[in-house]
C-alpha positions as CSV (number, residue, x, y, z in Angstrom):
1,X,9.3,275.8,231.1
2,X,7.0,274.1,229.1
3,X,7.4,274.3,225.3
4,X,3.9,275.7,225.1
5,X,4.7,278.2,227.3
6,X,7.6,279.3,224.4
7,X,5.4,278.8,221.4
8,X,3.0,282.4,222.6
9,X,6.6,284.1,224.0
10,X,7.0,284.2,221.0
11,X,3.9,284.5,219.1
12,X,2.9,287.0,221.0
13,X,6.7,289.1,220.3
14,X,6.6,288.4,216.2
15,X,2.9,289.6,217.0
16,X,4.3,292.9,218.9
17,X,7.1,292.8,216.4
18,X,5.0,293.6,213.2
19,X,2.8,295.9,214.7
20,X,5.8,297.9,215.3
21,X,7.1,297.7,212.5
22,X,3.9,298.3,210.4
23,X,3.5,302.3,212.8
24,X,6.2,302.7,212.8
25,X,6.9,302.9,208.6
26,X,2.6,303.9,208.6
27,X,3.8,306.9,211.4
28,X,7.2,308.1,210.3
29,X,8.4,307.1,206.4
30,X,4.7,307.0,204.7
31,X,4.9,311.0,205.2
32,X,8.3,311.0,202.9
33,X,6.1,309.0,199.4
34,X,4.4,310.2,197.3
35,X,0.8,310.0,198.1
36,X,-0.1,308.8,194.5
37,X,2.7,305.3,195.8
38,X,1.1,302.2,195.5
39,X,2.2,301.4,199.2
40,X,-0.7,303.6,200.4
41,X,-3.5,301.1,199.6
42,X,-2.2,298.7,202.4
43,X,-2.4,301.7,205.9
44,X,-5.2,303.4,207.0
45,X,-5.1,308.0,206.6
46,X,-2.6,309.6,208.9
47,X,-5.0,311.0,211.6
48,X,-6.0,307.1,212.3
49,X,-2.0,306.9,213.0
50,X,-3.1,309.3,216.5
51,X,-6.2,308.5,217.1
52,X,-6.3,304.3,217.8
53,X,-3.2,304.9,220.1
54,X,-5.9,307.5,222.2
55,X,-8.8,305.3,222.0
56,X,-6.4,302.4,222.8
57,X,-5.3,304.5,225.9
58,X,-8.2,305.6,227.3
59,X,-10.0,302.0,227.4
60,X,-6.5,300.8,229.2
61,X,-7.4,303.4,231.6
62,X,-10.9,302.9,232.3
63,X,-10.5,299.1,232.5
64,X,-7.4,299.9,235.4
65,X,-10.2,303.0,237.8
66,X,-12.8,299.9,237.2
67,X,-10.2,297.4,238.3
68,X,-8.6,299.2,241.4
69,X,-12.6,299.9,241.6
70,X,-13.4,296.0,242.2
71,X,-10.9,294.9,243.7
72,X,-11.4,297.8,246.3
73,X,-15.0,297.2,247.2
74,X,-13.5,293.4,247.2
75,X,-11.4,293.6,249.9
76,X,-14.2,296.6,251.3
77,X,-16.4,293.7,251.7
78,X,-13.6,290.7,253.8
79,X,-13.3,293.3,256.6
80,X,-17.3,293.2,257.3
């Protein structure tokens, strides 16, 4: 395996772990912390904890539908 591939994999793993830790703390632990605590200034309001994943899921589904449609149109042209 190339060194660049390992570096990219390590970088993606680090980013994924950071996002998972941030989101988990935001959704599970932060509601039990007092609202006047300084840690609240590092997080978005709780409504975004649901809106961001829903938006990401809708965007992913739209992309997948467009990709499947593109592949179907391309395969139809090959048959003709």
